[in-house]
C-alpha positions as CSV (number, residue, x, y, z in Angstrom):
1,M,193.7,194.9,47.7
2,D,196.7,192.7,48.4
3,G,200.1,194.2,46.9
4,T,200.7,197.0,44.5
5,G,199.0,198.0,41.4
6,T,199.7,200.3,38.3
7,V,198.5,203.4,36.7
8,V,198.8,202.4,32.9
9,A,196.6,205.3,31.4
10,I,195.3,208.8,32.3
11,H,192.4,210.5,30.7
12,T,190.4,213.5,31.2
13,A,187.8,215.4,29.2
14,P,187.5,219.3,29.3
15,E,183.7,219.2,29.2
16,A,180.8,216.7,29.4
17,E,180.7,214.5,26.4
18,A,183.9,215.8,24.8
19,P,186.4,213.1,23.6
20,M,188.8,212.0,26.4
21,R,192.3,212.9,26.2
22,S,195.5,211.0,27.3
23,R,197.9,212.6,29.3
24,D,201.0,211.6,31.1
25,E,200.4,213.2,34.3
26,V,197.4,215.0,35.8
27,E,197.2,216.9,39.3
28,A,194.9,215.5,41.8
29,V,193.2,218.2,43.8
30,A,191.8,217.4,47.3
31,G,187.7,217.8,47.4
32,E,187.8,219.0,43.7
33,G,189.0,216.5,41.4
34,L,191.8,216.3,38.5
35,R,192.8,219.6,37.1
36,G,191.7,220.0,33.6
37,D,188.9,217.4,33.9
38,R,185.2,218.3,33.4
39,Y,184.2,217.4,36.9
40,F,186.9,219.4,38.2
41,E,185.1,222.2,36.3
42,G,181.8,221.2,37.5
43,I,180.7,220.7,33.9
44,G,180.6,216.8,33.8
45,T,177.2,215.2,32.7
46,F,176.8,214.2,36.2
47,S,178.1,217.1,38.1
48,D,174.5,218.2,39.2
49,V,174.0,214.6,41.0
50,Q,174.3,214.8,44.7
51,G,177.0,212.6,46.4
52,G,180.7,211.8,46.4
53,G,182.6,210.1,44.0
54,R,183.1,212.3,41.0
55,E,186.6,213.7,41.8
56,I,188.4,210.7,40.2
57,T,187.2,207.4,38.5
58,L,189.2,204.2,37.8
59,T,188.9,201.0,36.0
60,E,190.8,197.8,35.7
61,S,192.7,197.3,32.2
62,E,191.8,193.5,32.9
63,A,188.0,194.2,32.7
64,I,188.5,196.1,29.6
65,E,190.6,193.4,28.0
66,A,187.9,190.7,29.3
67,I,185.1,192.4,27.6
68,E,186.7,192.0,24.2
69,R,187.5,188.4,24.8
70,E,184.2,187.6,26.5
71,A,181.8,189.8,24.6
72,G,183.8,190.9,21.5
73,I,183.5,194.5,22.5
74,A,186.7,196.3,21.9
75,V,187.1,199.7,23.9
76,D,190.1,201.6,23.7
77,F,191.2,203.1,27.1
78,D,190.0,206.9,25.9
79,E,186.7,205.3,25.1
80,H,185.5,204.1,28.5
81,R,185.1,207.5,29.9
82,R,187.2,206.5,33.4
83,N,190.3,208.7,34.3
84,I,192.4,206.2,35.7
85,T,193.0,202.6,33.8
86,T,195.0,200.5,36.2
87,R,196.7,197.0,36.2
88,D,196.7,194.7,38.9
89,T,194.5,196.5,41.0
90,A,191.2,194.9,42.5
91,L,189.3,198.1,42.6
92,N,186.0,196.8,44.0
93,H,187.9,195.8,47.1
94,L,188.6,199.7,47.5
95,V,185.2,200.7,48.1
96,G,185.2,202.5,51.4
97,E,189.0,202.3,51.7
98,R,191.8,204.8,51.1
99,F,194.6,204.1,48.8
100,R,197.5,206.1,47.4
101,V,197.6,206.6,43.6
102,G,200.8,208.2,42.7
103,E,201.4,211.1,45.3
104,A,197.5,211.3,45.8
105,V,195.4,209.8,48.4
106,C,192.0,208.7,47.6
107,E,189.1,207.0,49.2
108,G,186.8,204.8,47.1
109,V,183.2,205.9,47.4
110,R,181.1,203.5,45.3
111,L,181.3,201.0,42.3
112,C,181.2,203.1,39.0
113,E,178.5,200.9,37.1
114,P,178.3,201.3,33.4
115,C,175.2,203.3,32.3
116,D,173.1,204.3,29.3
117,H,175.5,207.3,29.1
118,L,178.1,205.0,28.5
119,R,176.6,203.0,26.0
120,R,175.5,206.0,24.1
121,S,179.1,207.0,23.6
122,T,180.6,203.7,23.0
123,V,178.4,200.7,21.8
124,D,175.4,198.6,22.6
125,G,175.9,195.7,25.1
126,I,178.9,197.4,27.3
127,E,176.8,197.8,30.3
128,D,176.2,194.0,30.6
129,A,179.7,193.4,29.6
130,L,181.0,195.7,32.3
131,K,178.2,195.2,35.0
132,H,180.2,194.8,38.5
133,R,183.5,195.4,36.8
134,G,182.9,199.3,35.3
135,G,185.3,200.7,38.0
136,L,185.5,202.7,41.1
137,R,184.4,206.2,41.9
138,A,186.6,207.9,44.5
139,D,187.2,211.4,46.2
140,I,190.4,212.7,46.5
141,V,191.7,213.3,50.2
142,E,195.1,214.4,49.7
143,G,196.1,216.0,46.3
144,G,199.2,215.5,44.2
145,P,200.5,214.3,40.7
146,I,199.5,211.0,39.3
147,R,201.6,210.0,36.7
148,I,201.9,206.9,34.3
149,E,203.4,204.0,35.7
150,D,202.7,205.3,39.3
151,S,202.0,202.8,41.8
152,I,198.5,202.1,43.3
153,E,198.4,200.8,47.1
154,P,196.1,200.4,49.7
155,L,196.6,202.5,53.1
């Protein structure tokens, strides 16, 4: 990733399948997740699935905008089920890398490919439209607050 991106939206859900709630700030807790989110509480849809990358999820605002242009699929930032919406951040390049989001340090674990669960909670066709640009699953290595307009930068 070259340069610095920006946090443009923050969303959490209190439990599995609950609507995402917009937040101006969230506390990232190392090894746990985002305070107030379903995965922090261990009650997310995929909480029982083994493996990392469930502490924080990010997606590019440019990808959300592109699927509306290309496929006619309009998805608001509270509908894509990712915690952090970014701008000017090449998230696919952060798999296996450490990066700072606000005051928190994260490590990219794997791509957050769209799944049937996302389709059921949004619209048909979103899986194909977001293939390979559905976002990033990451772990939180060092905690700290994350706020709207915070920088996202590689370490």
